[in-house]
C-alpha positions as CSV (number, residue, x, y, z in Angstrom):
1,M,-1.5,47.7,78.4
2,P,1.5,46.7,77.2
3,R,4.3,45.9,79.1
4,D,8.1,47.7,78.8
5,E,10.2,45.5,77.1
6,F,13.2,44.3,79.1
7,Y,16.5,43.2,77.4
8,V,19.9,41.6,78.8
9,G,22.8,42.8,77.4
10,Y,24.1,39.1,76.7
11,L,21.4,38.2,74.2
12,P,21.7,38.2,70.5
13,R,19.5,40.2,69.4
14,A,17.5,43.7,71.4
15,P,13.5,43.3,71.5
16,R,11.9,45.1,68.5
17,V,10.7,48.4,69.9
18,L,14.1,49.4,71.8
19,A,16.2,48.2,68.4
20,R,14.4,50.9,66.9
21,R,14.7,53.7,69.2
22,V,18.2,52.8,69.6
23,A,18.3,52.8,65.8
24,R,16.8,56.5,65.4
25,I,19.0,57.9,68.4
26,V,22.3,56.5,66.4
27,A,20.8,57.8,63.0
28,A,20.3,61.1,64.8
29,V,23.7,61.5,66.4
30,V,25.4,60.5,63.1
31,A,23.2,63.2,61.3
32,L,24.3,65.9,64.0
33,T,27.9,65.1,63.7
34,V,27.7,65.3,59.9
35,V,26.0,68.8,59.6
36,I,28.4,69.8,62.9
37,A,31.3,68.7,60.7
38,L,30.4,70.5,57.4
39,A,29.4,73.7,59.4
40,L,33.0,73.8,60.8
41,V,34.6,73.0,57.4
42,F,32.5,75.6,55.9
43,A,33.4,78.1,58.3
44,Q,37.4,78.2,58.1
45,Q,38.7,81.1,56.3
46,P,40.8,79.9,53.4
47,F,44.9,79.7,54.2
48,P,46.2,82.6,52.2
49,R,48.6,81.7,49.3
50,A,52.0,81.2,50.7
51,T,54.4,78.7,49.4
52,F,57.6,77.4,50.2
53,E,59.4,75.0,47.9
54,F,60.9,72.4,50.2
55,G,63.6,70.4,48.8
56,T,63.6,72.3,45.6
57,Y,66.4,74.4,44.6
58,R,66.7,77.2,42.2
59,D,70.4,79.2,41.5
60,F,70.1,83.1,41.6
61,A,73.1,85.4,40.9
62,G,73.1,88.8,42.5
63,W,74.4,91.5,45.0
64,L,74.3,90.8,48.5
65,E,73.1,93.3,50.6
66,S,73.7,93.5,54.4
67,R,71.7,96.1,56.1
68,P,69.4,95.8,57.8
69,Y,68.9,92.1,57.1
70,P,70.9,89.8,54.7
71,A,69.2,90.1,51.4
72,L,69.9,89.1,47.5
73,L,69.4,92.0,45.0
74,V,68.8,90.5,41.8
75,P,68.7,92.4,38.5
76,R,66.0,93.0,36.2
77,P,66.9,93.3,33.1
78,G,64.7,95.5,30.8
79,A,63.2,97.1,33.6
80,A,61.2,100.3,33.0
81,D,61.6,104.2,34.3
82,G,60.1,104.2,37.5
83,Q,60.2,100.7,38.0
84,P,62.3,98.5,40.5
85,H,65.9,97.8,38.8
86,H,66.1,94.5,41.0
87,S,64.2,92.1,43.3
88,R,65.2,91.6,46.6
89,Y,65.0,87.9,48.6
90,L,65.3,88.3,51.9
91,L,68.0,85.5,53.1
92,V,67.7,83.1,55.6
93,A,69.0,79.5,56.8
94,P,67.7,76.1,57.4
95,G,65.4,75.8,60.5
96,K,64.9,78.5,62.8
97,H,68.1,80.6,61.9
98,G,68.9,83.5,60.0
99,A,71.5,83.5,57.3
100,G,74.1,86.0,59.3
101,P,76.5,83.6,59.8
102,D,76.3,81.6,56.3
103,V,76.7,85.2,54.5
104,Q,79.1,87.1,56.7
105,N,81.9,86.5,54.2
106,F,79.9,87.7,51.1
107,L,78.6,90.9,52.2
108,N,78.3,93.5,49.7
109,R,79.4,91.5,47.2
110,S,78.0,89.8,43.8
111,V,77.6,86.3,44.6
112,H,75.8,82.8,43.2
113,L,73.8,80.8,45.4
114,R,71.3,78.2,45.6
115,G,68.3,77.7,47.8
116,S,64.9,77.3,48.1
117,L,61.7,80.0,47.5
118,I,59.5,81.1,49.9
119,Y,56.8,83.6,48.8
120,R,53.5,85.0,49.6
121,D,51.8,88.3,47.7
122,N,54.7,90.1,46.2
123,L,57.3,89.3,49.0
124,A,60.0,86.5,48.7
125,M,62.3,84.8,50.6
126,I,65.1,82.3,49.8
127,E,66.3,79.8,52.3
128,L,70.0,78.9,51.3
129,L,71.4,75.7,50.2
130,P,74.3,75.5,52.9
131,G,77.7,75.7,51.3
132,S,76.4,77.0,48.2
133,L,77.6,80.7,48.5
134,A,80.2,81.6,45.8
135,P,81.7,84.7,44.7
136,Q,80.6,85.8,41.1
137,T,81.5,88.5,38.6
138,L,78.5,91.1,38.4
139,A,77.8,94.7,38.1
140,Q,76.7,95.8,41.5
141,A,72.5,95.7,41.3
142,G,71.3,99.1,40.2
143,R,69.1,100.2,42.8
144,F,66.0,102.2,42.9
145,P,66.1,105.0,45.0
146,D,64.6,104.5,48.6
147,T,61.3,106.9,48.5
148,A,60.4,108.0,51.8
149,L,56.5,107.6,52.8
150,G,56.6,109.8,56.0
151,E,55.7,109.0,59.5
152,A,52.8,106.6,60.4
153,D,51.1,105.1,63.3
154,L,50.1,101.5,62.8
155,T,48.3,98.9,64.3
156,G,49.2,94.9,63.8
157,E,51.1,91.7,64.6
158,I,54.7,91.2,64.7
159,V,55.6,87.8,63.0
160,D,58.6,86.1,61.8
161,S,59.0,86.6,58.2
162,K,60.0,83.0,57.2
163,C,57.2,81.1,58.6
164,F,54.6,83.6,57.7
165,L,56.1,84.0,54.1
166,G,55.1,80.4,53.7
167,V,56.7,77.6,55.8
168,M,53.9,77.8,58.2
169,N,50.2,78.6,57.2
170,P,48.9,80.9,58.3
171,G,51.8,81.7,60.4
172,R,50.6,84.3,63.0
173,T,48.7,84.6,65.9
174,K,48.7,83.5,69.5
175,V,48.9,79.9,68.8
176,H,52.3,80.5,66.6
177,R,53.8,82.9,68.9
178,D,56.5,80.1,70.4
179,C,57.3,79.5,66.9
180,A,58.0,83.2,65.8
181,A,59.7,83.7,69.2
182,R,62.2,81.0,68.5
183,C,62.7,82.3,64.9
184,I,63.2,85.9,65.5
185,A,65.4,85.1,68.5
186,G,67.3,83.1,66.2
187,G,67.9,86.5,63.2
188,I,64.8,85.9,61.4
189,P,63.7,89.1,60.2
190,P,60.7,90.5,62.6
191,M,57.8,91.9,60.0
192,L,54.7,93.8,61.3
193,I,51.4,92.8,59.4
194,T,48.2,95.1,59.4
195,A,45.2,95.0,57.4
196,D,46.1,96.6,54.5
197,A,50.0,95.5,54.2
198,T,53.4,94.1,55.3
199,Y,55.9,95.8,56.5
200,L,60.0,94.9,57.5
201,L,60.8,96.2,60.8
202,T,64.1,97.9,61.8
203,G,65.3,100.9,64.1
204,R,65.2,104.2,63.0
205,D,69.0,103.8,62.3
206,G,68.3,100.6,60.4
207,R,69.8,98.1,62.8
208,K,67.9,95.0,63.6
209,L,65.2,94.5,66.1
210,N,65.3,90.8,66.7
211,S,66.0,91.0,70.6
212,E,64.1,94.3,70.7
213,V,60.7,93.0,69.7
214,L,60.7,89.6,71.6
215,D,58.4,90.5,74.2
216,F,55.6,91.7,71.6
217,I,55.0,88.9,69.0
218,G,51.7,87.4,68.5
219,E,49.9,90.6,70.1
220,T,48.3,93.0,68.8
221,V,51.0,96.2,69.0
222,Q,50.6,99.9,68.4
223,V,54.0,101.3,66.2
224,H,55.0,104.9,65.4
225,G,57.8,105.0,62.8
226,R,59.2,105.9,59.5
227,L,57.6,104.3,56.2
228,V,60.0,103.9,53.6
229,Q,59.9,101.8,50.5
230,D,62.5,100.3,48.4
231,G,61.2,98.4,44.8
232,E,58.5,96.3,46.5
233,T,59.4,96.2,50.1
234,L,58.1,98.5,52.6
235,T,60.1,99.0,56.2
236,L,58.9,100.5,59.0
237,Q,61.4,102.6,60.9
238,I,60.2,101.8,64.4
239,D,60.4,104.5,67.2
240,Q,58.2,102.6,69.7
241,V,56.0,99.6,70.0
242,G,53.1,98.8,72.5
243,N,50.0,96.9,73.5
244,N,46.9,97.5,75.4
245,A,48.3,95.7,78.8
246,A,51.5,98.0,78.6
247,P,53.1,101.1,78.5
248,P,54.8,101.6,75.2
249,R,58.5,100.4,74.5
250,H,60.8,103.0,73.4
251,F,63.6,102.1,70.8
């Protein structure tokens, strides 16, 4: 009867049978690790096509809109009948800050500015280059009339628009909640994302809602409000927001 091999760790080589056994175990562990790694890679959902042109600055000229959130309306020359006569770019400052303090002396005026584009799908934003705002002689942007789409009850997630549109990817869910809360508290416009669309959030009277949505960021919420479309921007003018863990909050 063969005797069990005995191996002392300081010897230069393990016995043959024991060495083969260890080699098979190591090979199996490595193969299993590779399989698990590949499974995790292929199970990942692809990141959405969202872009932040960090460090790349473009020139923009248009009409600086003040409500509900600072935005630049850039004319679209030759726009066909029934199409928006302008493109709207929400404006934000570098970091986790809204553009309010930077643009307060230029509201409702034609301006020139430089900034970095942030965009996702048909929604776009400009991160202002500090000190680049200047008045400019330009006709007021010809606005396409707002279209009232009626009342709606929607379920979705409240996010900060800057991260969601491209600065962070994916820029949503509970893992991003702390960042989103700081961004929205800093003045960055909040948005509601649903399975079908993305909505800018305001109050019924067009007021900003930054401080009023902080408790609901990163959660699944139910929202009732009035839908309005201005060009490519969908706005939800909110009455109330709530979640399954708390009674609805009224605005």
